[in-house]
Each structure stands twice: as C-alpha cells, then as structure tokens.
MARSEPA-833450 format. One record per residue (C-alpha): residue number from 1; chain; residue in one letter; x, y, z. Coordinates in nm, 2 decimals. Each point is the difference from the previous one (the first is absolute). Layout:
# residues N
+-----+--------+---------+--------+--------+--------+
: num : cadena : residuo :      x :      y :      z :
+-----+--------+---------+--------+--------+--------+
: NUM :      A :       A :      X :      Y :      Z :
...
+-----+--------+---------+--------+--------+--------+
END
This chain:
# residues 373
+-----+--------+---------+--------+--------+--------+
: num : cadena : residuo :      x :      y :      z :
+-----+--------+---------+--------+--------+--------+
:   1 :      A :       M :   0.00 :  -0.01 :   0.00 :
:   2 :      A :       Y :   0.11 :   0.35 :  -0.09 :
:   3 :      A :       M :  -0.07 :   0.34 :   0.16 :
:   4 :      A :       P :  -0.17 :   0.24 :  -0.24 :
:   5 :      A :       A :   0.08 :   0.39 :  -0.01 :
:   6 :      A :       I :  -0.11 :   0.29 :  -0.18 :
:   7 :      A :       T :   0.33 :   0.14 :  -0.13 :
:   8 :      A :       G :  -0.15 :   0.29 :  -0.24 :
:   9 :      A :       S :  -0.30 :   0.24 :  -0.06 :
:  10 :      A :       G :  -0.11 :   0.20 :  -0.28 :
:  11 :      A :       V :  -0.28 :   0.22 :  -0.10 :
:  12 :      A :       F :  -0.11 :   0.15 :  -0.31 :
:  13 :      A :       T :  -0.20 :   0.30 :   0.04 :
:  14 :      A :       P :  -0.18 :   0.17 :  -0.32 :
:  15 :      A :       E :   0.08 :   0.36 :  -0.11 :
:  16 :      A :       E :  -0.36 :   0.12 :  -0.01 :
:  17 :      A :       I :  -0.18 :   0.12 :   0.33 :
:  18 :      A :       V :  -0.36 :   0.05 :   0.05 :
:  19 :      A :       T :  -0.05 :   0.23 :   0.33 :
:  20 :      A :       N :  -0.36 :   0.00 :   0.19 :
:  21 :      A :       D :  -0.07 :   0.37 :  -0.14 :
:  22 :      A :       E :   0.05 :  -0.13 :  -0.36 :
:  23 :      A :       L :  -0.23 :  -0.29 :   0.04 :
:  24 :      A :       V :  -0.27 :   0.17 :   0.17 :
:  25 :      A :       V :   0.00 :   0.27 :  -0.28 :
:  26 :      A :       A :  -0.03 :  -0.28 :  -0.26 :
:  27 :      A :       F :  -0.25 :  -0.21 :   0.19 :
:  28 :      A :       N :  -0.25 :   0.29 :   0.06 :
:  29 :      A :       A :   0.01 :   0.11 :  -0.36 :
:  30 :      A :       Y :  -0.10 :  -0.35 :  -0.08 :
:  31 :      A :       A :  -0.26 :  -0.01 :   0.26 :
:  32 :      A :       E :  -0.14 :   0.32 :  -0.10 :
:  33 :      A :       K :  -0.03 :  -0.09 :  -0.38 :
:  34 :      A :       F :  -0.16 :  -0.33 :   0.14 :
:  35 :      A :       N :  -0.26 :   0.20 :   0.20 :
:  36 :      A :       T :  -0.10 :   0.21 :  -0.30 :
:  37 :      A :       E :  -0.01 :  -0.26 :  -0.25 :
:  38 :      A :       H :  -0.21 :  -0.21 :   0.23 :
:  39 :      A :       A :  -0.20 :   0.30 :   0.16 :
:  40 :      A :       E :  -0.37 :  -0.13 :  -0.10 :
:  41 :      A :       A :   0.11 :  -0.38 :   0.13 :
:  42 :      A :       I :   0.12 :   0.17 :   0.33 :
:  43 :      A :       A :  -0.30 :   0.22 :   0.03 :
:  44 :      A :       A :  -0.22 :  -0.31 :  -0.05 :
:  45 :      A :       G :   0.18 :  -0.20 :   0.25 :
:  46 :      A :       E :   0.12 :  -0.23 :  -0.25 :
:  47 :      A :       V :   0.37 :   0.06 :  -0.01 :
:  48 :      A :       E :   0.19 :   0.13 :   0.34 :
:  49 :      A :       A :   0.20 :   0.31 :  -0.04 :
:  50 :      A :       K :   0.35 :   0.00 :   0.02 :
:  51 :      A :       A :   0.14 :   0.16 :   0.31 :
:  52 :      A :       P :   0.31 :   0.21 :  -0.01 :
:  53 :      A :       S :   0.34 :  -0.11 :   0.14 :
:  54 :      A :       S :   0.25 :   0.23 :   0.18 :
:  55 :      A :       T :   0.36 :  -0.02 :   0.13 :
:  56 :      A :       E :  -0.13 :   0.01 :   0.37 :
:  57 :      A :       F :  -0.21 :  -0.28 :  -0.07 :
:  58 :      A :       I :   0.28 :  -0.22 :  -0.15 :
:  59 :      A :       I :   0.25 :   0.07 :   0.29 :
:  60 :      A :       S :  -0.28 :  -0.07 :   0.24 :
:  61 :      A :       A :  -0.09 :  -0.34 :  -0.16 :
:  62 :      A :       S :   0.34 :  -0.12 :  -0.06 :
:  63 :      A :       G :   0.31 :   0.22 :   0.09 :
:  64 :      A :       I :   0.12 :  -0.01 :  -0.38 :
:  65 :      A :       E :   0.12 :   0.34 :  -0.10 :
:  66 :      A :       Q :   0.11 :  -0.11 :  -0.34 :
:  67 :      A :       R :   0.09 :  -0.30 :  -0.22 :
:  68 :      A :       Y :   0.24 :  -0.08 :  -0.31 :
:  69 :      A :       V :  -0.17 :  -0.14 :  -0.32 :
:  70 :      A :       M :   0.14 :  -0.14 :  -0.35 :
:  71 :      A :       N :  -0.27 :   0.23 :  -0.15 :
:  72 :      A :       K :  -0.10 :   0.34 :   0.14 :
:  73 :      A :       S :  -0.16 :   0.17 :  -0.30 :
:  74 :      A :       G :  -0.28 :  -0.27 :  -0.04 :
:  75 :      A :       V :  -0.09 :  -0.02 :   0.36 :
:  76 :      A :       L :  -0.05 :   0.39 :   0.02 :
:  77 :      A :       D :  -0.20 :   0.02 :  -0.32 :
:  78 :      A :       P :  -0.38 :   0.03 :   0.12 :
:  79 :      A :       D :  -0.10 :  -0.18 :  -0.32 :
:  80 :      A :       V :   0.22 :  -0.29 :   0.04 :
:  81 :      A :       M :   0.12 :  -0.06 :   0.38 :
:  82 :      A :       H :   0.22 :  -0.29 :  -0.02 :
:  83 :      A :       P :   0.37 :  -0.06 :  -0.15 :
:  84 :      A :       L :   0.07 :   0.05 :  -0.35 :
:  85 :      A :       L :   0.25 :  -0.33 :  -0.04 :
:  86 :      A :       P :  -0.02 :  -0.10 :  -0.37 :
:  87 :      A :       P :   0.03 :  -0.37 :  -0.09 :
:  88 :      A :       R :   0.33 :  -0.12 :  -0.08 :
:  89 :      A :       S :   0.08 :  -0.27 :  -0.26 :
:  90 :      A :       D :   0.09 :  -0.34 :   0.09 :
:  91 :      A :       D :   0.38 :   0.08 :  -0.10 :
:  92 :      A :       E :   0.02 :   0.30 :   0.25 :
:  93 :      A :       P :   0.06 :  -0.06 :   0.38 :
:  94 :      A :       G :  -0.30 :   0.04 :   0.24 :
:  95 :      A :       I :  -0.04 :   0.31 :   0.21 :
:  96 :      A :       M :   0.00 :  -0.22 :   0.30 :
:  97 :      A :       A :   0.36 :  -0.15 :  -0.11 :
:  98 :      A :       E :   0.15 :   0.34 :  -0.09 :
:  99 :      A :       M :  -0.10 :   0.14 :   0.35 :
: 100 :      A :       A :   0.15 :  -0.32 :   0.17 :
: 101 :      A :       L :   0.32 :   0.03 :  -0.20 :
: 102 :      A :       D :   0.07 :   0.33 :   0.20 :
: 103 :      A :       A :  -0.10 :  -0.14 :   0.34 :
: 104 :      A :       C :   0.21 :  -0.33 :  -0.07 :
: 105 :      A :       G :   0.30 :   0.22 :  -0.10 :
: 106 :      A :       K :   0.00 :   0.19 :   0.30 :
: 107 :      A :       A :  -0.04 :  -0.31 :   0.25 :
: 108 :      A :       L :   0.27 :  -0.18 :  -0.19 :
: 109 :      A :       A :   0.23 :   0.28 :   0.04 :
: 110 :      A :       Q :  -0.06 :   0.03 :   0.38 :
: 111 :      A :       A :   0.05 :  -0.38 :   0.02 :
: 112 :      A :       G :   0.31 :   0.01 :  -0.20 :
: 113 :      A :       R :  -0.15 :  -0.28 :  -0.22 :
: 114 :      A :       E :   0.00 :  -0.04 :  -0.37 :
: 115 :      A :       A :  -0.33 :  -0.09 :  -0.18 :
: 116 :      A :       G :   0.15 :  -0.32 :  -0.16 :
: 117 :      A :       E :   0.06 :  -0.12 :   0.39 :
: 118 :      A :       V :  -0.38 :   0.01 :   0.06 :
: 119 :      A :       D :  -0.15 :  -0.35 :  -0.05 :
: 120 :      A :       L :  -0.35 :   0.09 :   0.12 :
: 121 :      A :       V :  -0.24 :   0.31 :  -0.08 :
: 122 :      A :       I :  -0.33 :   0.04 :   0.14 :
: 123 :      A :       C :  -0.22 :   0.25 :  -0.16 :
: 124 :      A :       A :  -0.27 :   0.07 :   0.31 :
: 125 :      A :       A :  -0.25 :   0.26 :  -0.07 :
: 126 :      A :       S :  -0.38 :   0.07 :   0.01 :
: 127 :      A :       N :  -0.06 :   0.03 :  -0.35 :
: 128 :      A :       H :   0.20 :  -0.14 :  -0.32 :
: 129 :      A :       E :  -0.04 :   0.16 :  -0.34 :
: 130 :      A :       R :  -0.07 :  -0.34 :  -0.17 :
: 131 :      A :       A :  -0.05 :  -0.36 :   0.11 :
: 132 :      A :       Y :   0.29 :  -0.17 :  -0.15 :
: 133 :      A :       P :   0.27 :  -0.01 :  -0.07 :
: 134 :      A :       A :   0.08 :   0.10 :   0.33 :
: 135 :      A :       I :   0.14 :   0.34 :   0.07 :
: 136 :      A :       A :   0.29 :  -0.15 :   0.23 :
: 137 :      A :       I :   0.14 :  -0.20 :  -0.29 :
: 138 :      A :       E :   0.02 :   0.31 :  -0.22 :
: 139 :      A :       I :   0.14 :   0.20 :   0.27 :
: 140 :      A :       Q :   0.26 :  -0.31 :   0.04 :
: 141 :      A :       Q :   0.07 :   0.01 :  -0.35 :
: 142 :      A :       L :   0.05 :   0.37 :  -0.03 :
: 143 :      A :       L :   0.24 :   0.01 :   0.35 :
: 144 :      A :       G :   0.20 :  -0.30 :  -0.16 :
: 145 :      A :       A :  -0.10 :  -0.21 :   0.34 :
: 146 :      A :       G :   0.01 :  -0.37 :  -0.02 :
: 147 :      A :       G :  -0.18 :  -0.28 :   0.16 :
: 148 :      A :       F :  -0.38 :   0.04 :   0.00 :
: 149 :      A :       A :  -0.28 :   0.27 :   0.03 :
: 150 :      A :       F :  -0.36 :   0.03 :   0.09 :
: 151 :      A :       D :  -0.27 :   0.22 :   0.10 :
: 152 :      A :       M :  -0.19 :   0.02 :   0.31 :
: 153 :      A :       N :  -0.33 :   0.21 :   0.10 :
: 154 :      A :       V :  -0.10 :   0.01 :   0.35 :
: 155 :      A :       A :  -0.15 :   0.36 :  -0.06 :
: 156 :      A :       C :   0.16 :   0.24 :   0.28 :
: 157 :      A :       S :   0.17 :  -0.27 :   0.14 :
: 158 :      A :       S :   0.18 :  -0.12 :  -0.29 :
: 159 :      A :       A :   0.34 :   0.13 :   0.09 :
: 160 :      A :       T :   0.02 :  -0.17 :   0.35 :
: 161 :      A :       F :  -0.14 :  -0.29 :  -0.13 :
: 162 :      A :       G :   0.29 :  -0.02 :  -0.27 :
: 163 :      A :       I :   0.25 :   0.07 :   0.28 :
: 164 :      A :       Q :  -0.14 :  -0.29 :   0.16 :
: 165 :      A :       T :   0.04 :  -0.21 :  -0.30 :
: 166 :      A :       A :   0.34 :   0.08 :  -0.11 :
: 167 :      A :       A :   0.14 :  -0.02 :   0.39 :
: 168 :      A :       D :  -0.13 :  -0.35 :   0.00 :
: 169 :      A :       M :   0.17 :  -0.11 :  -0.32 :
: 170 :      A :       I :   0.31 :   0.16 :   0.14 :
: 171 :      A :       R :  -0.02 :  -0.18 :   0.32 :
: 172 :      A :       S :  -0.05 :  -0.34 :  -0.18 :
: 173 :      A :       G :   0.30 :   0.05 :  -0.22 :
: 174 :      A :       S :  -0.22 :   0.00 :  -0.34 :
: 175 :      A :       V :   0.12 :   0.34 :  -0.08 :
: 176 :      A :       R :   0.28 :   0.21 :   0.10 :
: 177 :      A :       C :  -0.10 :   0.35 :  -0.09 :
: 178 :      A :       A :  -0.34 :   0.13 :  -0.08 :
: 179 :      A :       I :  -0.17 :   0.34 :  -0.11 :
: 180 :      A :       V :  -0.38 :   0.11 :   0.15 :
: 181 :      A :       V :  -0.10 :   0.27 :  -0.24 :
: 182 :      A :       S :  -0.33 :   0.19 :   0.05 :
: 183 :      A :       P :  -0.09 :   0.20 :  -0.31 :
: 184 :      A :       E :  -0.33 :   0.17 :   0.09 :
: 185 :      A :       I :  -0.20 :   0.24 :  -0.23 :
: 186 :      A :       C :  -0.28 :   0.04 :   0.24 :
: 187 :      A :       S :  -0.11 :   0.30 :  -0.22 :
: 188 :      A :       G :  -0.12 :  -0.25 :  -0.27 :
: 189 :      A :       H :  -0.28 :  -0.19 :   0.24 :
: 190 :      A :       L :  -0.11 :   0.30 :   0.17 :
: 191 :      A :       E :  -0.34 :   0.19 :  -0.06 :
: 192 :      A :       W :   0.12 :   0.36 :   0.00 :
: 193 :      A :       R :  -0.38 :   0.11 :  -0.08 :
: 194 :      A :       D :  -0.08 :  -0.17 :   0.35 :
: 195 :      A :       R :   0.02 :   0.28 :   0.29 :
: 196 :      A :       D :   0.04 :  -0.29 :   0.28 :
: 197 :      A :       C :   0.30 :  -0.11 :  -0.16 :
: 198 :      A :       H :   0.13 :   0.22 :  -0.28 :
: 199 :      A :       F :   0.31 :   0.10 :   0.23 :
: 200 :      A :       I :   0.11 :  -0.34 :   0.13 :
: 201 :      A :       F :   0.26 :  -0.12 :  -0.23 :
: 202 :      A :       G :   0.32 :   0.05 :  -0.17 :
: 203 :      A :       D :   0.26 :  -0.17 :  -0.21 :
: 204 :      A :       V :   0.37 :  -0.12 :   0.10 :
: 205 :      A :       C :   0.19 :  -0.30 :  -0.03 :
: 206 :      A :       T :   0.23 :  -0.17 :   0.30 :
: 207 :      A :       A :   0.25 :  -0.27 :  -0.01 :
: 208 :      A :       L :   0.20 :  -0.21 :   0.25 :
: 209 :      A :       V :   0.31 :  -0.22 :  -0.03 :
: 210 :      A :       L :  -0.04 :  -0.29 :   0.23 :
: 211 :      A :       E :   0.32 :  -0.26 :   0.03 :
: 212 :      A :       R :   0.18 :  -0.24 :   0.22 :
: 213 :      A :       A :   0.12 :   0.21 :   0.32 :
: 214 :      A :       E :   0.31 :  -0.13 :  -0.02 :
: 215 :      A :       D :   0.06 :   0.09 :  -0.36 :
: 216 :      A :       A :  -0.12 :   0.37 :   0.08 :
: 217 :      A :       K :   0.28 :   0.26 :  -0.11 :
: 218 :      A :       G :  -0.09 :   0.29 :   0.23 :
: 219 :      A :       D :  -0.27 :   0.13 :   0.23 :
: 220 :      A :       H :  -0.32 :  -0.23 :   0.01 :
: 221 :      A :       F :  -0.29 :  -0.09 :   0.19 :
: 222 :      A :       I :  -0.05 :  -0.36 :   0.12 :
: 223 :      A :       V :  -0.34 :  -0.13 :  -0.09 :
: 224 :      A :       H :  -0.07 :  -0.21 :   0.33 :
: 225 :      A :       S :  -0.37 :  -0.10 :  -0.07 :
: 226 :      A :       T :  -0.29 :   0.08 :  -0.21 :
: 227 :      A :       R :  -0.36 :  -0.06 :   0.04 :
: 228 :      A :       C :  -0.31 :   0.02 :  -0.25 :
: 229 :      A :       A :  -0.36 :  -0.04 :   0.03 :
: 230 :      A :       T :  -0.32 :   0.05 :  -0.21 :
: 231 :      A :       Q :  -0.37 :   0.04 :   0.04 :
: 232 :      A :       F :  -0.23 :   0.02 :  -0.29 :
: 233 :      A :       S :  -0.21 :   0.33 :   0.00 :
: 234 :      A :       N :  -0.18 :   0.18 :  -0.27 :
: 235 :      A :       N :   0.03 :   0.34 :   0.17 :
: 236 :      A :       I :   0.31 :   0.08 :  -0.20 :
: 237 :      A :       R :  -0.01 :  -0.10 :  -0.39 :
: 238 :      A :       N :   0.10 :   0.07 :  -0.32 :
: 239 :      A :       N :  -0.18 :  -0.22 :  -0.25 :
: 240 :      A :       N :   0.19 :   0.10 :  -0.34 :
: 241 :      A :       G :   0.13 :   0.34 :   0.02 :
: 242 :      A :       Y :   0.37 :   0.00 :  -0.07 :
: 243 :      A :       L :   0.08 :   0.28 :  -0.26 :
: 244 :      A :       R :  -0.35 :   0.00 :  -0.10 :
: 245 :      A :       R :  -0.10 :   0.28 :  -0.22 :
: 246 :      A :       T :   0.33 :   0.06 :  -0.16 :
: 247 :      A :       R :  -0.10 :  -0.20 :  -0.32 :
: 248 :      A :       E :  -0.33 :   0.12 :  -0.16 :
: 249 :      A :       G :  -0.28 :  -0.25 :  -0.03 :
: 250 :      A :       H :   0.19 :  -0.29 :   0.21 :
: 251 :      A :       M :  -0.24 :   0.03 :   0.28 :
: 252 :      A :       E :  -0.37 :   0.12 :   0.11 :
: 253 :      A :       D :   0.02 :   0.29 :   0.22 :
: 254 :      A :       R :  -0.10 :  -0.17 :   0.33 :
: 255 :      A :       R :   0.08 :   0.13 :   0.34 :
: 256 :      A :       D :  -0.01 :  -0.35 :   0.14 :
: 257 :      A :       M :   0.28 :  -0.07 :  -0.22 :
: 258 :      A :       L :   0.27 :   0.21 :   0.22 :
: 259 :      A :       F :   0.11 :   0.04 :   0.33 :
: 260 :      A :       V :  -0.27 :  -0.01 :   0.26 :
: 261 :      A :       Q :   0.01 :  -0.01 :   0.36 :
: 262 :      A :       E :  -0.26 :   0.01 :   0.29 :
: 263 :      A :       G :   0.21 :   0.23 :   0.22 :
: 264 :      A :       R :  -0.16 :  -0.04 :   0.34 :
: 265 :      A :       K :  -0.01 :  -0.36 :  -0.02 :
: 266 :      A :       V :   0.35 :  -0.04 :  -0.08 :
: 267 :      A :       F :   0.10 :   0.26 :   0.30 :
: 268 :      A :       K :  -0.22 :  -0.24 :   0.21 :
: 269 :      A :       E :   0.13 :  -0.32 :  -0.10 :
: 270 :      A :       V :   0.35 :   0.02 :  -0.13 :
: 271 :      A :       L :   0.18 :   0.20 :   0.31 :
: 272 :      A :       P :  -0.08 :  -0.26 :   0.27 :
: 273 :      A :       M :   0.09 :  -0.27 :  -0.26 :
: 274 :      A :       V :   0.35 :   0.19 :  -0.07 :
: 275 :      A :       S :   0.07 :   0.11 :   0.37 :
: 276 :      A :       A :  -0.06 :  -0.38 :   0.11 :
: 277 :      A :       H :   0.22 :  -0.14 :  -0.26 :
: 278 :      A :       I :   0.30 :   0.24 :   0.05 :
: 279 :      A :       S :  -0.03 :  -0.06 :   0.38 :
: 280 :      A :       E :  -0.01 :  -0.38 :  -0.04 :
: 281 :      A :       H :   0.26 :   0.00 :  -0.23 :
: 282 :      A :       M :   0.23 :   0.21 :   0.25 :
: 283 :      A :       K :  -0.09 :  -0.21 :   0.29 :
: 284 :      A :       D :   0.06 :  -0.33 :  -0.20 :
: 285 :      A :       A :   0.35 :   0.15 :  -0.10 :
: 286 :      A :       C :   0.06 :   0.11 :   0.39 :
: 287 :      A :       V :   0.04 :   0.35 :  -0.12 :
: 288 :      A :       D :  -0.16 :   0.25 :   0.22 :
: 289 :      A :       A :  -0.16 :   0.32 :  -0.10 :
: 290 :      A :       Q :   0.25 :   0.21 :   0.24 :
: 291 :      A :       N :   0.27 :  -0.15 :  -0.20 :
: 292 :      A :       L :  -0.16 :   0.06 :  -0.37 :
: 293 :      A :       K :   0.21 :   0.29 :  -0.13 :
: 294 :      A :       R :  -0.19 :   0.07 :  -0.30 :
: 295 :      A :       L :  -0.35 :  -0.09 :  -0.18 :
: 296 :      A :       W :  -0.02 :   0.03 :  -0.38 :
: 297 :      A :       L :  -0.36 :  -0.03 :  -0.07 :
: 298 :      A :       H :  -0.22 :  -0.01 :  -0.31 :
: 299 :      A :       Q :  -0.06 :   0.36 :  -0.11 :
: 300 :      A :       A :  -0.39 :   0.02 :  -0.04 :
: 301 :      A :       N :  -0.16 :   0.22 :   0.24 :
: 302 :      A :       K :   0.21 :   0.24 :   0.29 :
: 303 :      A :       T :  -0.32 :  -0.11 :   0.23 :
: 304 :      A :       M :   0.03 :  -0.36 :  -0.05 :
: 305 :      A :       N :   0.37 :   0.01 :   0.04 :
: 306 :      A :       D :  -0.03 :   0.19 :   0.34 :
: 307 :      A :       F :  -0.23 :  -0.24 :   0.11 :
: 308 :      A :       I :   0.21 :  -0.30 :  -0.05 :
: 309 :      A :       G :   0.31 :   0.18 :   0.13 :
: 310 :      A :       K :  -0.14 :   0.07 :   0.33 :
: 311 :      A :       K :  -0.14 :  -0.36 :   0.02 :
: 312 :      A :       V :   0.34 :  -0.17 :  -0.07 :
: 313 :      A :       M :   0.21 :   0.24 :   0.20 :
: 314 :      A :       G :  -0.25 :   0.08 :   0.28 :
: 315 :      A :       R :   0.05 :   0.33 :  -0.01 :
: 316 :      A :       V :   0.01 :   0.27 :  -0.29 :
: 317 :      A :       P :   0.31 :  -0.07 :  -0.21 :
: 318 :      A :       E :   0.24 :   0.29 :  -0.04 :
: 319 :      A :       P :   0.03 :   0.12 :  -0.40 :
: 320 :      A :       E :   0.34 :  -0.16 :  -0.04 :
: 321 :      A :       E :  -0.14 :  -0.34 :   0.15 :
: 322 :      A :       Q :  -0.29 :  -0.02 :  -0.26 :
: 323 :      A :       P :   0.10 :   0.22 :  -0.30 :
: 324 :      A :       N :  -0.26 :   0.11 :  -0.25 :
: 325 :      A :       I :   0.04 :   0.07 :  -0.36 :
: 326 :      A :       L :  -0.38 :   0.00 :  -0.07 :
: 327 :      A :       Q :   0.01 :   0.38 :  -0.01 :
: 328 :      A :       D :   0.25 :   0.01 :  -0.29 :
: 329 :      A :       Y :  -0.10 :  -0.34 :  -0.19 :
: 330 :      A :       A :  -0.36 :  -0.07 :   0.08 :
: 331 :      A :       N :  -0.11 :  -0.38 :   0.02 :
: 332 :      A :       T :   0.25 :  -0.16 :  -0.22 :
: 333 :      A :       S :  -0.13 :  -0.34 :   0.10 :
: 334 :      A :       S :   0.24 :  -0.27 :   0.03 :
: 335 :      A :       A :   0.29 :   0.22 :  -0.03 :
: 336 :      A :       G :  -0.09 :   0.26 :   0.27 :
: 337 :      A :       S :   0.17 :  -0.21 :   0.32 :
: 338 :      A :       I :   0.31 :  -0.08 :  -0.21 :
: 339 :      A :       I :   0.01 :   0.41 :  -0.11 :
: 340 :      A :       A :   0.00 :   0.05 :   0.39 :
: 341 :      A :       F :   0.26 :  -0.25 :   0.06 :
: 342 :      A :       S :   0.25 :   0.09 :  -0.28 :
: 343 :      A :       K :  -0.03 :   0.36 :   0.12 :
: 344 :      A :       Y :  -0.01 :  -0.04 :   0.35 :
: 345 :      A :       S :   0.24 :  -0.26 :   0.09 :
: 346 :      A :       A :   0.37 :   0.12 :  -0.04 :
: 347 :      A :       D :   0.01 :   0.14 :   0.34 :
: 348 :      A :       M :  -0.06 :  -0.32 :   0.19 :
: 349 :      A :       A :   0.30 :  -0.13 :   0.22 :
: 350 :      A :       P :   0.11 :  -0.37 :  -0.03 :
: 351 :      A :       G :  -0.24 :  -0.22 :   0.24 :
: 352 :      A :       E :  -0.29 :   0.23 :  -0.02 :
: 353 :      A :       T :  -0.33 :  -0.21 :  -0.14 :
: 354 :      A :       G :  -0.26 :   0.14 :  -0.22 :
: 355 :      A :       L :  -0.32 :  -0.12 :  -0.17 :
: 356 :      A :       I :  -0.15 :   0.06 :  -0.33 :
: 357 :      A :       C :  -0.36 :  -0.08 :  -0.06 :
: 358 :      A :       S :  -0.24 :   0.06 :  -0.29 :
: 359 :      A :       F :  -0.38 :  -0.10 :  -0.03 :
: 360 :      A :       G :  -0.31 :   0.07 :  -0.21 :
: 361 :      A :       A :  -0.22 :  -0.16 :  -0.23 :
: 362 :      A :       G :  -0.07 :  -0.37 :   0.07 :
: 363 :      A :       Y :   0.00 :   0.06 :   0.29 :
: 364 :      A :       S :   0.39 :  -0.03 :   0.02 :
: 365 :      A :       V :   0.27 :   0.07 :   0.22 :
: 366 :      A :       G :   0.38 :  -0.08 :   0.00 :
: 367 :      A :       S :   0.27 :   0.08 :   0.27 :
: 368 :      A :       V :   0.36 :  -0.02 :  -0.02 :
: 369 :      A :       L :   0.24 :   0.03 :   0.30 :
: 370 :      A :       V :   0.33 :   0.12 :  -0.05 :
: 371 :      A :       E :   0.34 :   0.10 :   0.18 :
: 372 :      A :       R :   0.27 :   0.21 :  -0.11 :
: 373 :      A :       A :   0.31 :  -0.20 :  -0.04 :
+-----+--------+---------+--------+--------+--------+
END
C-alpha cells in the first residue's frame, strides 16, 4: 500500500467578469421587455409578471459579488441571456479540454512533473460537452499523458469523488501519478432569465496532481482519508441543459431542461447531512475539531458555509480557517472547494490538518482529510 499525496494544484480563470450590477441591468431589461410583451396575459392572471432583481438581493441571497464567464456578451444581452459558445468541429479541441490544459499545466508545474509522467486523468465535473469520447481522454491526448482516462459526474461533488478514486488507485499501486481536473462551464446550464437563480454560477477549471507521497518533489499534502456519500433527491436537477441554446434549433426552449433547485428544501436537508458527514469522518480519523487548521468548503452559498463551519468547528470559524472565494467566483460547482484549497493552503505548516468538502445534487457529499507534509 502506498500513501497518496496532493503535490500540485492549478486554476484556470476566464478573462471575462460579470459583476452583479451588470447582471442586474441585463436581467431587469429582459424582465421589463417580457412584462410589456405579455401585459394582457399578466393582467388576466394567465402569466406571472417578472419581478426585477437587485444587487442587494443577490448579495443577501448568496454572498456573490461577481462571476467569471467564458462568454459575457450573450449573458448580458437581454435578447439572448445565455453564453454564446459556437459549436466546434470534431477536429478542434473542445472548450472544456482547452480550459483543462491551462489548469493542468499549472498543477504539473507546481508538482514538478511532466505530463508524460501522468498515468491517470479523471475529468470530474458537473457537466460534459458531449457524451463520448470522454473529455478526459481528449485532455490526456492534448497533454501527452500516458495510462488511461475517464469522465466522472457527481454534480458539485465530482472533484472530491475524483480525489477519492485517484487516491484509492494510488494506494493500491494501480497508478503512480494522477490528475483530477474539473472544467466547469456552469454558465451553460444556468437559466439567466430566472430571478431566483440568475446570479448563482460562474465558469472556471481546477486541476490537482496526486501521486505517491514518496515520489513528491516538493511541498505536498498527505491524503490521510476520504469519504463519499450519496442520497437521491430531485431538489437539485438538470435534465439536459449543458450549453443549451448555443446551437440554433437543437432543443425546445423549456425551463425544466436547465438547472433547477428547491432552495429551501436543499438548505433544510443538505446542511445536516454535510455537517454530520464531516463530523463523523473526522471522528473516525481521530481528528478533533480544535486541531483542524482549515476547512475548504464547496462554494455555493455563504449562509450554508457559515452554518456548516460553525457546526463542524463548534464555534464561528475565523475567516482564515474557512476561506471563501464565492464572492469573486460565484458557485463553480465541483471546482469551488478546490479553488479555495489552491488559493489558501500554501501558508499551512507541516503537521497541520485540513479538510476539503464538496456537496450538492444527488444529494452527494465528499470529504478529503489532508495533512501538510
């Protein structure tokens, strides 16, 4: 048996930013146009009028201040309200693969590894731009990695489930060096015309290099244990929404085909599940809350994270103990906790322990206990 370790991390951040103020202007213009066009039906009670959004509403509901997106012009066009990402030919690299190359390159550089030394690539993400061939195999080829590759989808928990999968393979000796990469184009599955969720998501890609601890070339984190759990629920769902409406005529314009959630039910059901999952994982691993240096949580909603942090720590965590990137990146699905880890882990001292946790649709929750070596 070998001890797995995280030896490198990388984040690809899109160049374009949509602020709350910009988003509100676009949404309210769309809502005003909708209400004008459906004035008679609204007056007759046949259609519900669109309520305006506001920056104050977004901050209060989520803690989000801005988000990075792969395409800004389409999102902010009241007549479009979705990213404009033209289809690529079969001979061109996919959008997700291009994002992954950047993040993987940064993670490999931090680990001091060449792509040819990688023998496993897992593309762990909420959405994939095609069913097959696997995005992971395309990334493997573009990187020049060896071994094998495959895709995983466990919604917002995809990255932590990918870490467990890679770590288990490293422990068993079936692979020596792996990359878990999470390219998330969440703007493609979001209904930007829905006031209740139009502000939630952003785009990003993260990558982690995992290998045998004995092979590590520099600073690294020992992966002591991992734990995953699932429980079926319809309260967060996406029937067929990835990159929808970017190809004319490919799909009927149906609200139920994009991201939908029952927010209050999710809050009520997921928070106890996640808090108990983390506490039980720590207990079984003999890690006391007072010895937990850092908690890198899924970045979905500030109120949710504050609740979980207080439950796990037994007190309100200090900002540096539970870092948030939500205000800058918004919800980036499976990548959120990994962005937090990548940006807020270098200051940890040898022997200090932290926990990465993601949770979401499924329901699903995954946690990873790590120690700075």
